[in-house]
C-alpha positions as CSV (number, residue, x, y, z in Angstrom):
1,M,41.1,150.9,111.9
2,T,44.6,152.2,111.4
3,H,45.6,155.8,110.5
4,G,46.7,154.7,107.1
5,S,43.4,153.1,106.1
6,R,40.8,155.3,107.8
7,P,38.2,156.7,105.4
8,Q,37.2,160.2,104.7
9,G,34.5,160.9,107.2
10,L,32.0,163.7,108.1
11,P,33.1,167.3,107.9
12,E,34.3,168.9,111.1
13,R,31.7,171.6,110.9
14,L,29.0,168.9,110.8
15,L,30.5,167.0,113.7
16,A,30.5,170.3,115.7
17,S,26.9,171.2,114.9
18,E,24.3,171.0,117.6
19,A,22.1,168.8,115.5
20,M,24.8,166.1,115.1
21,I,26.0,166.4,118.8
22,S,22.4,165.9,119.9
23,A,21.8,163.0,117.5
24,C,25.0,161.2,118.6
25,R,24.2,161.8,122.3
26,E,20.8,160.2,121.8
27,R,22.3,157.5,119.4
28,D,19.6,158.6,117.0
29,F,21.0,156.9,113.9
30,S,18.1,157.9,111.8
31,Q,19.1,161.6,112.3
32,I,22.8,160.8,112.0
33,F,22.4,159.2,108.6
34,R,20.0,162.0,107.4
35,L,22.5,164.6,108.4
36,A,25.4,162.7,106.8
37,A,23.4,162.6,103.5
38,R,22.0,166.1,103.5
39,R,24.8,168.1,105.1
40,G,27.8,165.8,104.8
41,G,27.4,164.9,101.2
42,I,27.5,161.1,101.7
43,H,24.6,159.4,100.0
44,Y,23.1,156.2,101.5
45,T,25.2,153.9,99.3
46,G,28.3,155.7,100.5
47,I,27.2,155.4,104.1
48,G,26.5,151.7,103.6
49,Q,29.9,151.1,102.2
50,R,31.6,152.8,105.1
51,V,29.6,151.0,107.8
52,S,29.1,147.6,106.1
53,L,25.4,147.9,105.7
54,T,23.3,147.7,102.5
55,A,22.0,151.0,101.1
56,S,18.5,149.8,101.6
57,R,19.2,149.0,105.3
58,V,20.7,152.5,105.7
59,G,17.5,153.9,104.1
60,E,15.3,152.0,106.5
61,I,17.3,153.3,109.4
62,A,17.3,156.9,108.1
63,S,13.5,156.7,107.7
64,G,13.0,155.5,111.2
65,K,11.8,152.0,110.2
66,R,14.8,150.3,111.9
67,N,17.1,151.2,114.6
68,I,20.7,150.2,115.4
69,R,21.1,148.3,118.7
70,D,24.1,146.1,118.1
71,M,27.3,147.6,119.6
72,D,29.4,146.1,116.8
73,V,27.3,148.1,114.3
74,I,27.5,151.3,116.4
75,E,31.3,151.0,116.4
76,R,31.3,150.5,112.6
77,V,29.3,153.7,112.3
78,A,31.8,155.6,114.5
79,D,34.7,154.2,112.5
80,G,33.2,154.5,109.1
81,L,31.9,158.0,109.4
82,R,34.8,159.1,111.7
83,I,32.6,160.1,114.5
84,P,34.8,160.5,117.7
85,G,34.0,157.7,120.2
86,H,33.0,160.0,123.0
87,M,30.2,161.5,120.9
88,L,28.5,158.0,120.8
89,G,29.4,157.0,124.3
90,L,32.3,154.8,123.1
91,A,35.9,154.5,124.1
92,R,38.3,156.6,122.0
93,R,38.7,155.0,118.6
94,E,42.1,153.7,117.3
95,W,42.2,156.3,114.5
96,E,41.5,159.3,116.8
97,E,44.3,161.6,117.9
98,P,44.5,161.9,121.7
99,R,42.2,164.6,123.0
100,A,43.8,167.4,124.8
101,D,42.1,166.6,128.1
102,E,43.5,163.1,127.9
103,N,47.1,164.4,128.0
104,A,46.4,166.5,131.1
105,P,47.6,165.1,134.4
106,N,44.9,163.4,136.4
107,E,43.7,165.3,139.4
108,V,42.5,163.1,142.2
109,A,40.6,164.6,145.1
110,P,42.2,164.0,148.5
111,S,40.8,160.9,150.2
112,L,39.3,160.8,153.7
113,L,42.5,159.0,154.8
114,G,44.6,161.9,153.6
115,A,46.1,160.2,150.6
116,T,46.0,161.9,147.2
117,N,46.1,158.6,145.3
118,P,43.7,155.7,146.1
119,A,46.5,153.3,145.1
120,C,48.4,154.5,148.1
121,V,45.6,153.2,150.4
122,L,44.4,150.1,148.7
123,P,46.6,147.0,148.2
124,G,47.4,146.1,144.6
125,A,45.8,143.2,142.7
126,D,49.0,141.2,142.9
127,L,49.1,141.5,146.7
128,D,45.5,140.5,146.9
129,S,46.3,137.3,145.0
130,I,49.3,136.6,147.3
131,L,47.2,137.0,150.4
132,A,44.4,134.8,148.9
133,V,46.9,132.0,148.2
134,A,48.4,132.3,151.7
135,A,44.9,132.1,153.3
136,G,44.0,129.0,151.3
137,P,40.5,128.0,150.3
138,K,37.9,128.1,153.0
139,L,35.3,125.9,151.4
140,S,32.3,124.7,153.3
141,P,28.5,124.3,152.7
142,S,28.0,127.8,154.2
143,T,30.5,129.2,151.7
144,V,28.4,127.9,148.8
145,R,25.2,129.1,150.4
146,A,26.7,132.5,150.8
147,L,27.7,132.6,147.2
148,H,24.2,131.6,146.1
149,S,22.7,134.3,148.4
150,S,24.9,136.9,146.9
151,I,23.7,136.0,143.4
152,E,20.1,136.4,144.4
153,D,21.0,139.8,145.8
154,Y,22.7,140.8,142.6
155,W,19.7,139.9,140.6
156,R,17.4,141.9,142.9
157,R,19.6,145.0,142.7
158,D,19.9,144.5,138.9
159,D,16.1,144.8,138.7
160,E,16.1,147.9,140.9
161,H,19.1,149.8,139.5
162,G,20.4,148.1,136.4
163,G,23.6,146.1,136.1
164,E,26.2,148.7,135.1
165,A,27.3,149.5,138.7
166,L,27.1,145.8,139.8
167,R,29.2,144.4,137.0
168,P,32.7,145.0,138.6
169,A,31.6,143.2,141.8
170,V,30.0,140.3,139.8
171,V,33.1,139.9,137.6
172,G,35.3,140.0,140.7
173,Q,33.3,137.3,142.4
174,L,33.3,135.2,139.2
175,R,37.1,135.3,139.3
176,Y,37.1,134.5,142.9
177,V,34.9,131.4,142.3
178,I,37.1,130.3,139.4
179,E,40.1,130.3,141.8
180,L,38.1,128.3,144.4
181,I,37.4,125.7,141.7
182,K,41.1,125.4,141.0
183,E,41.8,124.8,144.7
184,A,38.7,122.7,145.6
185,H,39.1,119.1,146.5
186,G,36.1,116.8,146.4
187,E,33.5,116.5,143.7
188,E,30.7,117.9,145.8
189,F,32.2,121.4,146.2
190,Q,33.4,121.4,142.6
191,Q,29.9,120.7,141.3
192,S,28.4,123.5,143.4
193,L,31.2,126.0,142.5
194,Y,30.8,125.3,138.8
195,G,27.1,126.0,139.1
196,V,27.8,129.3,140.9
197,A,30.4,130.3,138.3
198,A,28.0,129.6,135.5
199,E,25.3,131.7,137.1
200,L,27.8,134.6,137.7
201,A,29.0,134.4,134.1
202,R,25.3,134.5,132.9
203,L,24.6,137.5,135.1
204,T,27.7,139.3,133.8
205,G,26.5,138.6,130.2
206,W,23.1,139.9,131.1
207,T,24.5,143.2,132.4
208,Y,26.4,143.6,129.1
209,F,23.2,142.7,127.2
210,D,21.2,145.3,129.2
211,A,23.9,147.8,128.3
212,R,23.6,146.8,124.6
213,Q,27.2,145.8,124.6
214,Y,26.4,142.6,122.7
215,S,29.8,141.3,121.8
216,Q,30.8,141.3,125.5
217,A,27.5,139.7,126.5
218,R,27.9,136.9,123.9
219,M,31.4,136.2,125.3
220,Y,30.1,135.8,128.9
221,F,27.0,133.8,127.8
222,T,29.3,131.4,126.0
223,E,31.5,131.1,129.1
224,A,28.3,130.3,131.1
225,L,27.5,127.6,128.7
226,Q,30.9,126.0,129.0
227,L,30.8,126.1,132.8
228,A,27.4,124.6,132.9
229,K,28.5,121.9,130.5
230,M,31.3,120.9,132.8
231,I,28.8,119.7,135.3
232,N,26.2,118.6,132.7
233,N,23.6,121.1,133.9
234,R,21.5,121.0,130.8
235,P,18.5,123.0,132.1
236,F,20.8,125.8,133.0
237,M,22.4,125.6,129.5
238,A,18.9,125.9,128.1
239,N,18.5,129.1,130.2
240,V,21.7,130.6,128.8
241,L,20.6,129.7,125.2
242,S,17.3,131.5,125.9
243,C,19.2,134.6,126.9
244,M,21.2,134.4,123.7
245,S,17.9,134.0,121.8
246,L,16.5,137.2,123.4
247,Q,19.7,139.0,122.5
248,A,19.5,137.8,118.9
249,T,16.0,139.4,118.6
250,Y,17.5,142.7,119.7
251,E,20.3,142.3,117.2
252,D,17.8,141.8,114.4
253,R,18.8,138.2,113.9
254,P,15.4,136.5,114.0
255,T,16.6,133.3,112.4
256,D,19.3,132.9,115.0
257,A,16.8,133.8,117.8
258,I,14.4,131.1,116.7
259,A,17.2,128.5,116.4
260,L,18.5,129.3,119.8
261,S,15.1,129.2,121.5
262,T,14.2,125.9,120.0
263,A,17.6,124.5,120.9
264,A,17.0,125.7,124.5
265,Q,13.7,123.8,124.6
266,D,15.3,120.6,123.2
267,C,18.1,120.9,125.7
268,A,15.7,121.3,128.7
269,R,13.1,118.8,127.5
270,L,15.6,116.0,127.3
271,H,17.2,116.7,130.7
272,G,14.4,117.3,133.2
273,G,13.2,120.7,132.4
274,T,10.2,121.5,134.7
275,P,6.9,122.9,133.3
276,R,7.9,126.4,134.5
277,V,11.2,126.2,132.6
278,M,9.5,124.9,129.5
279,S,6.9,127.7,129.7
280,M,9.5,130.4,129.9
281,L,11.5,128.9,127.0
282,S,8.4,128.7,124.9
283,M,7.7,132.4,125.5
284,R,11.3,133.2,124.3
285,E,10.4,131.3,121.1
286,A,7.2,133.3,120.8
287,F,9.2,136.6,120.9
288,A,11.5,135.4,118.2
289,H,8.6,134.5,115.8
290,A,6.8,137.7,116.6
291,T,9.8,139.8,115.5
292,V,9.3,138.5,112.0
293,G,5.5,138.7,112.1
294,D,4.9,134.9,111.9
295,R,1.5,134.9,113.4
296,S,0.8,131.1,113.4
297,A,4.2,130.2,114.9
298,T,4.0,132.9,117.5
299,H,0.5,131.8,118.6
300,A,1.7,128.1,118.7
301,A,4.6,129.0,121.0
302,I,2.3,131.1,123.2
303,S,-0.2,128.3,123.5
304,E,2.6,125.9,124.4
305,A,3.8,128.4,127.1
306,H,0.4,128.5,128.6
307,R,-0.1,124.7,128.4
308,Q,3.2,124.1,130.2
309,F,2.4,126.8,132.8
310,E,-0.9,125.0,133.7
311,R,1.1,121.9,134.5
312,I,3.2,123.7,137.2
313,S,3.0,122.0,140.6
314,V,4.4,123.2,144.0
315,A,6.3,119.9,144.1
316,D,8.3,120.7,141.0
317,P,12.1,121.0,141.5
318,D,12.3,124.4,139.8
319,P,15.8,125.9,139.7
320,S,16.1,129.3,141.4
321,W,16.8,131.1,138.2
322,V,13.3,130.5,136.8
323,T,11.2,131.4,139.8
324,Y,10.8,134.9,138.5
325,F,8.6,133.5,135.7
326,D,5.2,133.7,137.5
327,E,1.7,134.2,136.2
328,A,2.2,138.0,135.9
329,K,5.3,137.5,133.8
330,L,3.6,135.0,131.5
331,T,0.7,137.5,131.1
332,V,2.9,140.4,130.2
333,D,5.1,138.4,127.9
334,T,2.0,137.2,126.1
335,G,0.8,140.8,125.7
336,I,4.1,141.9,124.4
337,A,4.3,139.1,121.8
338,R,0.8,139.8,120.6
339,G,1.5,143.5,120.5
340,Q,4.5,142.9,118.2
341,L,2.1,141.1,115.9
342,G,-0.2,144.1,115.8
343,E,-2.9,142.6,117.9
344,A,-3.2,145.7,120.0
345,A,-6.8,145.2,121.3
346,A,-6.0,141.8,122.8
347,A,-2.5,142.9,124.0
348,E,-3.4,146.1,125.9
349,P,-5.3,144.6,128.8
350,L,-2.7,141.9,129.3
351,V,0.2,144.3,129.6
352,A,-1.8,146.8,131.6
353,E,-2.9,144.1,134.1
354,A,0.6,142.7,134.5
355,L,2.0,146.3,135.0
356,R,-0.5,146.9,137.8
357,R,0.5,143.6,139.5
358,S,4.3,144.1,139.2
359,H,6.3,144.7,142.3
360,P,7.1,148.4,142.9
361,S,10.8,147.6,143.4
362,N,11.2,146.1,140.0
363,H,12.0,149.5,138.4
364,R,13.5,148.2,135.1
365,G,10.6,145.7,134.6
366,R,8.0,148.4,135.2
367,A,9.7,150.9,132.9
368,F,10.1,148.2,130.2
369,H,6.5,147.1,130.4
370,S,5.3,150.7,130.3
371,F,7.2,151.2,127.0
372,W,5.3,148.2,125.5
373,L,2.0,149.4,126.9
374,A,2.6,152.9,125.4
375,N,3.5,151.3,122.0
376,I,0.3,149.2,122.1
377,Q,-1.8,152.2,123.0
378,L,-0.2,154.1,120.1
379,Q,-1.1,151.2,117.8
380,R,-4.7,151.6,118.8
381,G,-4.6,155.3,117.9
382,N,-4.7,156.5,121.5
383,L,-2.0,159.1,121.2
384,D,-2.7,161.1,124.4
385,Q,-2.9,157.9,126.5
386,A,0.2,156.4,125.0
387,C,2.2,159.6,125.7
388,R,0.9,159.7,129.2
389,T,1.9,156.1,129.9
390,A,5.4,156.8,128.5
391,R,5.7,160.0,130.5
392,E,4.7,158.4,133.8
393,A,7.5,155.8,133.3
394,L,10.3,158.3,132.5
395,P,11.2,158.8,136.2
396,L,11.7,155.0,136.5
397,A,13.8,154.9,133.3
398,S,16.0,157.8,134.5
399,T,16.8,156.1,137.9
400,I,18.1,152.9,136.5
401,D,21.3,152.3,134.5
402,S,19.9,150.4,131.6
403,E,20.7,151.4,128.0
404,R,18.2,148.8,126.8
405,V,15.3,150.6,128.6
406,V,16.6,154.1,127.6
407,G,16.9,152.9,124.0
408,H,13.3,151.7,124.0
409,F,12.0,155.1,125.0
410,R,14.1,156.7,122.3
411,E,12.4,154.3,119.9
412,F,9.0,155.4,121.2
413,R,10.0,159.0,120.4
414,Q,10.9,158.0,116.8
415,R,7.4,156.5,116.5
416,L,5.9,159.8,117.6
417,V,7.6,161.6,114.6
418,P,4.3,161.7,112.6
419,Y,2.6,163.3,115.6
420,R,5.4,165.8,116.5
421,K,3.1,168.8,116.3
422,E,0.6,167.3,118.7
423,P,0.8,168.7,122.3
424,A,1.1,165.2,123.8
425,A,4.0,164.3,121.6
426,R,5.8,167.6,122.4
427,D,5.2,167.1,126.1
428,F,6.8,163.6,126.0
429,E,9.7,164.9,123.9
430,N,10.4,167.7,126.5
431,Q,10.1,165.3,129.4
432,L,12.3,162.8,127.8
433,Q,15.0,165.4,127.2
434,A,14.8,166.4,130.8
435,A,14.9,162.9,132.1
436,L,17.9,161.7,130.2
437,H,20.2,164.7,130.6
């Protein structure tokens, strides 16, 4: 948005208020919209016009019935209400004047090697490229095995710590593999390298998805599809489509989520998808139907997921990317889908059992499943138990870099608004504030 076209936004006094600073820091758009209406003088229709949402959708967000997850919409809120980017964890917006601290000279701590600027120690990217060309490709079966091994390690560390810190290394390796593809001679190596590149692109997309940076995620998922298509790896294309389906559910695009999940199943079914692959894809479809409360379609997809899972054999040629989908994952996903339908009594033991069986090192998965268990317990009217479940998971949520998990716990706090005077709700609120700051 240019300086000439920027709209009149929120008053400076409101932007400087503790209430607005706190709401922006938490990305609590319910509070942001209420403050904009009550103290900023911008009614819901006006907010909607500024951020390209309908007035009714703005009202639903303000009342806590909906939340904003899509990074594109978050950026529209920042631009439409003229909220400085840093308040919402975004880069400086085009319409902002440079902040004073951005004009200050950078102060770099002396390095261990005595240099005051890391660029004096490390070679530049251009030199790296020159040296790589001079060395030439060093392709061998062990090179490909090493690349696959590094991907497995990236996924493990992503589960333990979140993907934000891993992303630069993953993107760097993706670029490296693309260069190897250009230099490779022989179909065998090219096929393998395209497969590695597709997996690295999907992993990069996943890290952006986990950070709720959906536009970037979509770009890398699309790149993964193109790379997999180059070698006609249809089951992997189905896997990427299923990731895009899951993202669509987070972006409140249920129709797209359903279409993507069914397309993924068609793609895998026609090209050798194993029962485990088909079971995982059916559960993604169940999630999509559950978001719109379609009970019959959700249960049909769940039944298909369980039917396919029962067909699994140790002799199946499962691709490595689906081995995570074991019985515990099927169980917890079934519980989550049923919980979204409001079937809390049936969902609670499923999610609780899967949580007990999950590996201790899967920090993000345990935090994520704890959020769903707390939600289900709250549905059943067990406020104290729900808050205790959520509180016990906060240490996990605070040790991983996953905006998706943090966002879910903020959503849980919104669901506690009707109980804000209860001791259990106050305790959770206090611990959440301590954990996230």
